[in-house]
VOPADO-844225 format. One line per field, with one value per residue (C-alpha): residue number from 1; x, y, z. Coordinates in nm, 2 decimals, padded with zeros to 4 digits, always signed. Layout:
<numars>
n: NUM:... .
x: X:... .
y: Y:... .
z: Z:... .
</numars>
This chain:
<numars>
n: 1:2:3:4:5:6:7:8:9:10:11:12:13:14:15:16:17:18:19:20:21:22:23:24:25:26:27:28:29:30:31:32:33:34:35:36:37:38:39:40:41:42:43:44:45:46:47:48:49:50:51:52:53:54:55:56:57:58:59:60:61:62:63:64:65:66:67:68:69:70:71:72:73:74:75:76:77:78:79:80:81:82:83:84:85:86:87:88:89:90:91:92:93:94:95:96:97:98:99:100:101:102:103:104:105:106:107:108:109:110:111:112:113:114:115:116:117:118:119:120:121:122:123:124:125:126:127:128:129:130:131:132:133:134:135:136:137:138:139:140:141:142:143:144:145:146:147:148:149:150:151:152:153:154:155:156:157:158:159:160:161:162:163:164:165:166:167:168:169:170:171:172:173:174:175:176:177:178:179:180:181:182:183:184:185:186:187:188:189:190:191:192:193:194:195:196:197:198:199:200:201:202:203:204:205:206:207:208:209:210:211:212:213:214:215:216:217:218:219:220:221:222:223:224:225:226:227:228:229:230:231:232:233:234:235:236:237:238:239:240:241:242:243:244:245:246:247:248:249:250:251:252:253:254:255:256:257:258:259:260:261:262:263:264:265:266:267:268:269:270:271:272:273:274:275:276:277:278:279:280:281:282:283:284:285:286:287:288:289:290:291:292:293:294:295:296:297:298:299:300:301:302:303:304:305:306:307:308:309:310:311:312:313:314:315:316:317:318:319:320:321:322:323:324:325:326:327:328:329:330:331:332:333:334:335:336:337:338:339:340:341:342:343:344:345:346:347:348:349:350:351:352:353:354:355:356:357:358:359:360:361:362:363:364 .
x: +00.25:+00.58:+00.70:+00.37:+00.35:+00.72:+00.70:+00.39:+00.55:+00.88:+00.68:+00.48:+00.81:+00.93:+01.13:+01.12:+01.02:+01.01:+00.82:+00.91:+00.69:+00.74:+00.38:+00.17:+00.00:-00.18:-00.08:-00.14:+00.23:+00.29:+00.27:+00.03:-00.21:-00.54:-00.86:-00.82:-00.58:-00.64:-00.53:-00.50:-00.33:-00.25:+00.12:+00.18:+00.48:+00.59:+00.46:+00.65:+00.42:+00.11:+00.21:+00.28:-00.06:-00.23:-00.07:-00.12:-00.50:-00.52:-00.32:-00.52:-00.84:-00.70:-00.60:-00.93:-01.14:-01.49:-01.39:-01.48:-01.54:-01.17:-01.16:-01.42:-01.45:-01.52:-01.35:-01.09:-01.13:-00.84:-00.92:-00.71:-00.62:-00.60:-00.23:-00.17:+00.14:+00.09:-00.27:-00.19:+00.09:-00.14:-00.40:-00.12:-00.01:-00.36:-00.39:-00.06:-00.14:-00.50:-00.62:-00.99:-01.05:-01.28:-01.20:-01.46:-01.49:-01.58:-01.95:-01.97:-01.76:-01.99:-02.30:-02.18:-02.01:-02.22:-02.10:-01.76:-01.67:-01.44:-01.27:-00.96:-01.03:-01.14:-01.15:-01.15:-01.00:-01.17:-01.03:-01.36:-01.20:-00.98:-01.09:-01.00:-00.83:-00.94:-00.58:-00.56:-00.77:-00.59:-00.25:-00.40:-00.54:-00.21:-00.03:-00.29:-00.27:+00.11:+00.08:-00.18:+00.07:+00.36:+00.52:+00.64:+00.54:+00.68:+00.57:+00.90:+01.13:+01.46:+01.76:+02.00:+02.24:+02.58:+02.89:+02.69:+02.45:+02.07:+01.91:+01.58:+01.56:+01.53:+01.87:+01.76:+01.97:+01.79:+01.99:+01.89:+02.05:+01.90:+01.74:+01.49:+01.44:+01.10:+01.07:+00.91:+00.98:+01.21:+01.47:+01.67:+01.66:+01.80:+02.06:+02.13:+02.46:+02.34:+01.98:+01.95:+01.96:+01.82:+01.48:+01.28:+01.01:+00.75:+00.43:+00.11:-00.24:-00.57:-00.91:-01.26:-01.57:-01.92:-02.18:-02.54:-02.79:-02.96:-02.73:-02.57:-02.38:-02.06:-02.12:-01.96:-02.13:-02.21:-01.88:-01.56:-01.22:-01.07:-00.72:-00.64:-00.28:-00.21:-00.30:-00.16:-00.50:-00.68:-01.02:-01.21:-01.59:-01.79:-01.70:-01.85:-02.00:-01.66:-01.73:-01.54:-01.17:-00.94:-00.56:-00.31:-00.03:+00.25:+00.53:+00.50:+00.77:+01.01:+00.85:+00.95:+00.72:+00.78:+00.74:+00.57:+00.24:-00.05:-00.28:-00.38:-00.25:-00.47:-00.29:-00.34:-00.71:-00.73:-00.56:-00.79:-01.10:-00.98:-00.94:-01.28:-01.46:-01.33:-01.36:-01.64:-01.83:-02.14:-01.92:-01.73:-01.87:-01.91:-01.81:-01.48:-01.56:-01.21:-00.85:-00.54:-00.16:+00.06:+00.39:+00.54:+00.89:+00.99:+01.33:+01.47:+01.25:+00.97:+01.11:+01.11:+01.43:+01.48:+01.84:+02.12:+02.29:+02.63:+02.83:+02.62:+02.55:+02.26:+02.08:+01.81:+01.66:+01.32:+01.12:+01.05:+00.69:+00.49:+00.25:+00.19:+00.33:+00.05:-00.13:+00.20:+00.25:+00.17:+00.41:+00.68:+00.67:+00.67:+00.97:+01.17:+01.12:+01.22:+01.53:+01.64:+01.62:+01.79:+01.48:+01.45:+01.69:+01.71:+01.52:+01.78:+01.52:+01.49:+01.87:+02.04:+02.28:+01.99:+01.89:+02.01:+02.04:+01.83:+01.46:+01.31:+01.01:+00.91:+00.70:+00.36 .
y: -00.99:-00.83:-00.86:-00.73:-00.42:-00.35:-00.36:-00.13:+00.12:+00.13:+00.20:+00.47:+00.63:+00.64:+00.32:+00.09:-00.25:-00.61:-00.84:-01.21:-01.47:-01.84:-01.96:-01.64:-01.39:-01.55:-01.90:-02.20:-02.26:-01.90:-01.79:-01.52:-01.77:-01.89:-01.70:-01.48:-01.31:-01.10:-00.73:-00.64:-00.36:-00.56:-00.66:-00.66:-00.43:-00.43:-00.08:-00.07:-00.33:-00.16:+00.16:-00.03:-00.20:+00.14:+00.27:-00.05:-00.05:+00.30:+00.20:-00.12:+00.07:+00.33:+00.05:-00.13:+00.19:+00.08:-00.29:-00.31:-00.68:-00.74:-00.61:-00.74:-00.53:-00.81:-00.66:-00.86:-00.99:-01.08:-01.33:-01.23:-01.40:-01.25:-01.20:-01.15:-00.94:-00.96:-00.84:-00.58:-00.44:-00.44:-00.23:+00.01:+00.04:+00.11:+00.39:+00.55:+00.53:+00.63:+00.30:+00.25:-00.03:-00.15:-00.34:-00.59:-00.76:-01.13:-01.07:-00.84:-01.08:-01.37:-01.17:-01.05:-01.37:-01.67:-01.89:-01.90:-02.07:-01.82:-02.07:-01.89:-01.57:-01.32:-01.01:-00.92:-00.65:-00.56:-00.38:-00.28:-00.14:-00.44:-00.74:-00.97:-00.92:-01.17:-01.28:-01.44:-01.18:-00.90:-01.02:-01.04:-00.69:-00.54:-00.72:-00.61:-00.25:-00.26:-00.38:-00.11:+00.16:+00.01:-00.27:-00.54:-00.89:-01.23:-01.57:-01.76:-01.90:-01.74:-01.96:-01.92:-01.64:-01.76:-01.55:-01.23:-01.31:-01.33:-01.58:-01.75:-02.13:-02.13:-01.96:-01.60:-01.33:-01.05:-00.73:-00.44:-00.17:-00.32:-00.65:-00.72:-01.08:-01.10:-01.47:-01.58:-01.95:-01.97:-01.73:-02.00:-02.21:-01.93:-01.82:-02.14:-02.04:-01.70:-01.77:-02.15:-02.13:-01.78:-01.83:-02.12:-02.26:-02.46:-02.65:-02.48:-02.63:-02.44:-02.60:-02.46:-02.60:-02.59:-02.40:-02.51:-02.38:-02.06:-02.01:-01.66:-01.69:-01.75:-01.49:-01.15:-00.89:-01.14:-01.31:-01.12:-01.27:-01.38:-01.46:-01.68:-01.58:-01.79:-02.11:-01.97:-02.01:-01.78:-01.80:-01.62:-01.60:-01.76:-01.54:-01.62:-01.94:-02.11:-02.18:-02.09:-02.09:-02.20:-02.26:-02.33:-02.08:-02.30:-02.37:-02.70:-02.92:-02.81:-02.78:-02.74:-02.49:-02.67:-03.03:-03.04:-03.24:-03.00:-03.25:-03.19:-03.45:-03.66:-03.54:-03.17:-03.22:-03.40:-03.12:-02.86:-03.06:-03.10:-02.72:-02.66:-02.88:-02.66:-02.31:-02.35:-02.64:-02.60:-02.68:-02.97:-03.21:-02.98:-03.11:-03.00:-02.80:-02.71:-02.78:-02.61:-02.65:-02.35:-02.25:-01.99:-01.85:-01.68:-01.54:-01.65:-01.41:-01.32:-00.97:-00.90:-00.93:-00.62:-00.56:-00.55:-00.87:-00.85:-00.93:-00.74:-00.37:-00.38:-00.68:-00.65:-00.93:-00.92:-01.19:-01.34:-01.22:-01.54:-01.57:-01.20:-01.03:-01.03:-00.72:-00.52:-00.56:-00.19:-00.04:-00.30:-00.20:+00.17:+00.12:-00.08:+00.18:+00.46:+00.27:+00.19:+00.56:+00.66:+00.84:+00.66:+00.55:+00.17:+00.00:-00.20:-00.47:-00.56:-00.60:-00.92:-00.88:-00.93:-01.26:-01.56:-01.92:-02.06:-02.01:-01.83:-01.64:-01.33:-01.14:-01.28 .
z: -00.81:-00.72:-01.08:-01.24:-01.01:-01.05:-01.43:-01.41:-01.18:-01.37:-01.69:-01.52:-01.42:-01.78:-01.82:-02.12:-01.97:-02.08:-01.84:-01.87:-01.70:-01.73:-01.68:-01.72:-01.49:-01.19:-01.29:-01.06:-00.99:-00.87:-00.51:-00.63:-00.79:-00.64:-00.60:-00.29:-00.06:+00.25:+00.26:+00.63:+00.82:+01.13:+01.17:+01.55:+01.61:+01.25:+01.17:+00.84:+00.69:+00.83:+00.66:+00.33:+00.35:+00.40:+00.09:-00.11:-00.05:-00.20:-00.50:-00.55:-00.55:-00.79:-01.03:-01.01:-01.07:-01.14:-01.11:-00.74:-00.76:-00.74:-00.39:-00.14:+00.18:+00.43:+00.74:+00.93:+01.28:+01.50:+01.77:+02.07:+02.40:+02.75:+02.72:+02.36:+02.28:+01.90:+01.90:+02.17:+01.95:+01.65:+01.85:+01.95:+01.59:+01.47:+01.73:+01.62:+01.25:+01.28:+01.12:+01.15:+01.41:+01.68:+02.00:+02.11:+02.45:+02.48:+02.51:+02.21:+02.00:+02.09:+02.01:+01.67:+01.56:+01.70:+01.42:+01.58:+01.90:+02.08:+02.31:+02.44:+02.25:+02.52:+02.30:+01.93:+01.71:+01.39:+01.08:+00.91:+00.60:+00.52:+00.31:+00.02:-00.31:-00.58:-00.64:-00.98:-01.15:-00.97:-01.10:-01.45:-01.41:-01.32:-01.60:-01.85:-01.73:-01.75:-02.12:-02.19:-02.09:-02.30:-02.11:-02.35:-02.23:-02.31:-02.17:-02.14:-01.88:-01.79:-01.73:-01.44:-01.52:-01.65:-01.70:-01.66:-01.94:-01.90:-02.14:-02.18:-02.16:-02.54:-02.57:-02.65:-02.48:-02.30:-02.31:-02.07:-01.86:-01.55:-01.45:-01.18:-01.07:-00.90:-00.93:-00.60:-00.53:-00.84:-00.69:-00.51:-00.82:-01.03:-00.77:-00.57:-00.42:-00.30:-00.21:-00.18:+00.20:+00.24:+00.06:+00.20:-00.03:+00.16:+00.06:+00.19:+00.19:+00.16:+00.19:+00.11:+00.30:+00.16:+00.37:+00.41:+00.15:+00.23:+00.54:+00.52:+00.85:+00.66:+00.39:+00.32:+00.54:+00.81:+00.88:+00.83:+00.75:+01.07:+01.20:+01.50:+01.53:+01.83:+01.64:+01.31:+01.13:+00.90:+00.73:+00.46:+00.43:+00.15:-00.15:-00.50:-00.37:-00.31:+00.05:+00.37:+00.31:+00.59:+00.61:+00.88:+00.84:+00.98:+00.73:+00.55:+00.40:+00.13:-00.21:-00.58:-00.77:-01.10:-01.02:-00.68:-00.68:-00.58:-00.40:-00.04:+00.20:+00.42:+00.73:+00.62:+00.57:+00.91:+01.09:+00.93:+01.02:+01.38:+01.41:+01.23:+01.49:+01.77:+01.61:+01.36:+01.51:+01.28:+00.98:+01.15:+00.89:+00.60:+00.26:+00.10:-00.21:-00.32:-00.22:-00.32:-00.27:-00.33:-00.17:+00.05:-00.03:+00.29:+00.40:+00.73:+00.93:+00.69:+00.59:+00.21:+00.01:-00.21:-00.28:-00.55:-00.64:-00.46:-00.78:-01.04:-01.00:-01.25:-01.11:-00.85:-00.64:-00.49:-00.31:+00.02:+00.01:+00.05:+00.34:+00.36:+00.05:-00.20:-00.06:-00.07:-00.45:-00.52:-00.26:-00.34:-00.71:-00.62:-00.38:-00.64:-00.91:-00.67:-00.54:-00.90:-00.99:-00.66:-00.52:-00.19:+00.09:+00.10:+00.38:+00.59:+00.67:+00.30:+00.25:+00.16:+00.45:+00.70:+00.55:+00.76:+00.66:+00.95:+00.93:+01.23:+01.11:+01.31:+01.05:+00.98 .
</numars>
């Protein structure tokens, strides 16, 4: 997603662009693959990402035009506890930025969402204008639009840079004035000494559960997407008949995007079922309709990496978006184009210098 939007924005700003992708837009190995991603404004105290999400939603909708089916306005519900610094900070950010929202007390939450067991959630916070991007097709739409306005595209893998040369794995040299590596989980493989301990690639499991026939309680318009930040769980309603999608957002074990086996573990399924029995008890024994293994590629704290390579003035590195980056593709592409042309002051939080070697995520 980062690479497709960056190529598109650079071309819009007048650059001649070659987009090289090893496996193709929206492929199953990429962190941008799969069917759906949430686009939310809530980021606790991290207002920078709330602002980016606001701008990104506008750009997504402009790109889609009449293809509204690539964005599904489900609304997003935050399940908040009594003392909940993250949700309280999110509420304060919404108020500062004028983001449409609604605060629900426990009784109202229970009345509107009886399919959920609230447990410790004593209040709710709704983003009614947020929702779901249909991920794989959205990536393909961006790449197609980029090619339509003149971006050259090649499906081929790039080898690790050697002696300042950029080559494909077949040996062809790629010559350009500037290079942008937006390679997601492949960044630490291409730049092992620089990023091997700064980009953490982890295995993440997602599971879809079938809903009862004729039961609309888990459908768009009835159940929103919801986030249980305190338990690091998120869920999406039944979209396109795929079932309720649920994932535990805690980082999994290390994972290789090329060779990793993408089969959900028994322990992962058991952990999700245990949570489902408590939060969505009516679906405790629901059948699994789909399972997916993808990966995150986070920096030490979850902030994006968008910076020059310290040894090559014309090489830019961008990544660290997994777990929350998909929605930001438009603003990330816009930012990279502007920073390459010198039209924006670099954001310190995106710098390489702020990326540590010990993983301690603070941005979600």
